[in-house]
N, C-alpha and C positions, 0 to 999 in steps of 0.2 A: 431473408438473409442473402439470397442470391443477388438481389438489387444492391444491398449494402456492400457485398464483396466486389461487385462491378465498380461501384463508386470508389471504393478503396483503391482498387488496381488502377483506375483512371487517374486519380489524384497522385498516386505514387509515381506513375509513369510520365505524366505530362506537366507537372508543376513542382517548383521548389518551395511553394508557399507552405505546404503541409509541414515540411521539415522546419521551416522558420517558426511557425506557430508552435510546433512541438518543442523546439528549444526554448521558446518564450515561456510556455506553460510548465514544462517539466524540468529543464536543466537550470534555468535561472533561479527559481526559488530555492533550489538545493544549496545555493551558496550561504543561505542563512543558517543552515544546520551543520556545516562542515566542522566548525570548531568544536561544537558539542559532541558530535558523534566520534570525531577523531580522538578526543580526550577522555571520553567516558568509559572506554574499554567495554562497550556493550552493556553497561549498567543502565537500567531503566530508572532514571532519576526524575524526569518531568513528564507529566501527562496532561493533555488538554482535553477537557470534556466540553462538548459543544451541544447544548440543548437547542434543537432546531427551531427556526421561525421566531416569533416573539413580536410584541407591539402590534403595529398595523398589519403584520403578516401572521394571521392566525393558523396557517397551515391547514391540514385536513379538518373537517368538521364532522362531529357525530351528533347524535340526538341530544346528548346532555353535556357535551364537553368539547373543548378545542384541543387540537394537537399541541399547540404551543404550551398549554398549561400542564398537560400530562408529561411531556418530555422534560420540562423544567424540573418537575418533582422527581422524576427518575434520575436525572442528571445530578441533582443536588444530593440525593440519597447515595448514589454511586460514589461521589466525591467524599462523602462522610465515611463510607465504609473503607475507602482507600486510606484516608487520613488516619483512621482509627487503627486499622490492622496492618498497614504498610506505611508507617510514619516517615520512612526514609524517602518516600516518593512525594514530590511537590505537585500538588493539584492546582491547575489553573482552569477557570471557566471562561467561556466566551460571553456568557451572560448569567446573572444570578437573579434577575428580575424580569418582569414582562416588558422588555424593550426590543426594538428592532435593531439588529446588527447585520449590516450588509455581508454578503458572502465573502467578498474580498477581505473584509476586516477580520472575519473569523479565521481565515487562513493567515493573515498577518499576525494575529495574536499568537498562533502556534509557532510560526516561523521566528518571530522575535524572541519567543521564550526558548528557542532551540529545543523544542519538545522531542521526546523519544517515541510518542504515540499520540495519535489524534483520534478521538471517538466522538462521532456526531450521532446524536440520538433523535429518532423520529418515530412517528406512528403512521402507518399506512392508511390509504383510503382507496376505495374502488366502487364502481357503480353497482356491483353485485353484493348485496349485504351478506351473502353466504361466504364470501371470500374471507379467509382467516389464516393465521399463522405468522411466524416470525421469519425474517430473512436478514442476512447481513451482506452489504454491498461493498465491493472493492472497485478500484478504478479500472475502467476498460470499456469496451464497446458492447452495448446491450445486444442480446440475441433473440429477442421476441418483441412483438408489438406491445405487449403488456409492460415489459420493462422500459420500452421507449416512452410510454405514457408516464411511468414513474419518474424517469429522468426529466421529462418536460416539466412535470409538476414541481420537482425539487429545484430545478434551475430557473424556473419562471420568476423566482423572487428577485432576480436581478432587474426585472422590468420595473420594480418599485424604487430602484436606485437611480440617483442622478448621474448623468454622463455614463450610463452603462455601455453605450455603443463604443466609446473610446476605451473605457477601462477593460472591457472584455473582448477587445479586438473584433467588434461587430459580430460576436457570437450570438446566434439566434436560437434560443432554447426550443423553438418549435420546428426547426429545420433539420432534416436528417443529415444533410451535408455537413452541418456544423459539428456533428458527432463523429465524423470519420477520424478526426484527430485522436480520439480515445483508443483506437485500435493500436496506436503506437506508444501508449503511455503506461504500460505495465513496466515500470522502470525498476531500479535496483531495490525498491521497497516492496515489490510485488510479493515476494515469498513471505516476508514477515507479515504483511497485511492479510494474506490468505490464511496464514497460520493462526493469527489472532481471531479472524472471522470464523474459522472452523471451531475454535474453542468456544466462541460465543454461542454458535448454533448447537454444539454438543450440550452446553449447560442449559440452554432453553429447552431442549428436547428431554434431557435426562432428569433435570432437577425441577423445572417449573412445569413440565409436561405440556409445553406449547407445541403446536403443529410445526414441523420443521420444513420450511420452504427452501432451505439451502443457502449456500453462498453463491452470489451472482456478481457478474461484472456490470458496471453501470457508468455511463458518461456523466460524472458529477463534478461540477466546477469546484466545489469546496474541497474535494479530494485532489483535484488536479493542481491546485495552487498551494497545497501544503507540502512541505519538504521533509516528510518523515512517514513511516508506516501509518496508515489510517484506514478507517472503515466508517460506513454509515449504517447504523443499526435500525431496522424497522421492527419495533417491539410488538406489533400486532395491528389489526385493522380497526380503526376507530369507527368505521362504517359498518362493522359487524356488532350488533347490539350486545352479544355475550362478551366479546373481547373488549368493547368500549367500557362495559361495566367493570371488568377485571382491571383494565389499565387505569381507570379512574379511582379505584379503591386504594386505600392506604396499603393494604396487604399486598395487592397486585403490584404496586409500584415498588415495594420493598423486595418482593420476590424477583422481579425483573432486574432491579439494581444489584441484588445479591448474585444473580446469575452472571451478569456482566463483570462484577467484581471477581468472582472465582475464575472466569475466563482470563481476566487480566493477570491475576495472581499466577496462574499456571503458565501463561505466556511469558511473564517476567522471569519466572524460575527457569524456563526452557532457554530463553535467550542468554541469560547470565551463565547458565551451566555450559552452554555451547561455546561461550567466549573463553572458557578455560581449556582450550584444545591442547593436547599434549604435544610437546616438541620431541622430535626424534633425537636419539643420542648416537647418531652416526658420526663417522669420522670427518664427514665433509663440514666445512666451515661456512656459516651463513655469509652471504655477500654483504658488502658495506651498503648501508642505506644511501641511496642517491640524494643529491641536493635537491631541494624543492623545485628548482628550475630545470633540472636535468631530465631528459627523457631516456629511460633505460632502453637500450637496444638488446632485445633478447632473440638470439638466432636459434631457430628450431633445428636441433641436431638430427642427423640421419643415423638410425641404429645400424650396427654392423650386421645383425641378424635380420631375418625376414619377419620376426615376431613384433607385433605392435606393442610398444612399451607402455607402461603405466606412467602418467605424468600429471602435473598439477597446473591449473590456470586460475584466473580470478574472473568470476562472472560479474559483469557490469550492467547488463540490461537484458530485458526479455520483451517479446512483442508477439502479438497474434498474427502479424504478417512478417515476411522475410524482409530484411534490411540489407541494402547493398553494402558489402564489406568496405567499399571505398568511400562510404558516406562520410561527411564532415563530422558526424556524430562520433566517429572512432579516430579522428585525426590525431589525437594526443597519445594514442596507444599503438603497440606493435603486436604482431602475431595474433590477429583477430581470428577467431574460429566461431562458426555457427553450429549449434546443436539443436536438433528438433526433438522435443519431448512431448508426446501426444500432439496437441495442436498448437504448441507454443514454441517459438524460436528463442533460443538463449544464446547470448553473445559473451564470449570470454576472451581475456587477453593474457599475454605472457606465456611462458612455457618453461617448466622446470621439472626435473626428475626428483629433486630434493624437496621435501616438505618445508624444511627450515628456510631454504632459499625462496620458495614461493611465499612463505610467511613474511619475509622481509620485503619482497616485491609488493605484496598486498598492502603493506603500510603506505607505500608510495601511492598506490592506486586510491586507497581510502582517503588520502589527503585531498583528493579531488572529487571522489565519489564515495562519501562516507559509509554507505551501506553496501558496498561491494563485498563479495565473500569468495572464499577459496572453494574450488571444486576439484575433484579427481576424475581423470579420464582414462579409460582403457578400452581398446578395440572400438575407438570412435564413439564411445558412449559414456555418459556421466555415471559414476558409481559413488556410493556413500564414502565419505572421508574415513570413517572407522575401518571399513573394509580395505581401503587403500593402504592405510597405515599398518594394518595387520599384515597385509601381503608384503610390504616393504621390510617389516621386522622379520618375517619368516624367511625372506630371501637374503 
């Protein structure tokens, strides 16, 4: 980890290449999803299910099965459950047969569909046959040698693709330096991805009684190139005879698909309920929504008293490393502030005392970064929105 941090600091300090690649991988694909997220009012309408591997890419191998076959069966069953019990959700698959789909094309399918969630389904493999359990991966920089091996295995599929050097900007799945970029890529979809990942692991642990290996960050190209919340689910170890037998069975596949379905159902409910945030009935009038080409200039007022005020901002990005506030990444916004929460740096824009006014401002921000969201700040710390609204009503 120390070596990784040194590499990160070196790249951030001495080259602008990292930011350029970051913008290529992270911000450019988001343009595909802007219209969908801006108009959907946080309704979960489209989901993409990505059964990993396929065709000439068999994935991990067990004694009696291939990863590509197990995950296709689970993915199709998951889609069946969603179509049956949540018919308002449009289900799209990256593959429904045993065929090879390049990583970039999997991401394109999700981006072109303007999907609201991307679920990539896999089965793990390891040299130790005793390794077992499920884990759900979100985009980020791995924190262990074992996770690095997982990232290399999942990304190595690009070596089967033609022109992969040009298509993936000379990304080398076996080089540690190539993965430094992922330390900056917990973007505006990070919170939603982790929320869904937590749901998945809860369901695996509580309902299917799988060993819980937790939610982990991983430098995965397929997640880097999709422009919506997304996860990669490892449903168990195909190299563990007991888990391979379970995942290969019809009953095991149905249980695993059912657990992911329940996680998705709960995530959908949570996202859609949060979109119905209450507006304050204060005397202040919401500001007029700026024209799309206008850049709102929000001046941070200085309070008359020495007491730190409660105010609202719009969070646009998070990262495992600190980003210069003068970075081009923030050039379109004003009043940038950095907040450190645990080991994560969060960046928010705008400044308003009124919830209604920040709600209007957030619409402008979301027209550019669709998954940005409102936060409340007090005493230089982020506090829950319900707590902030309650305090405003009380005062």
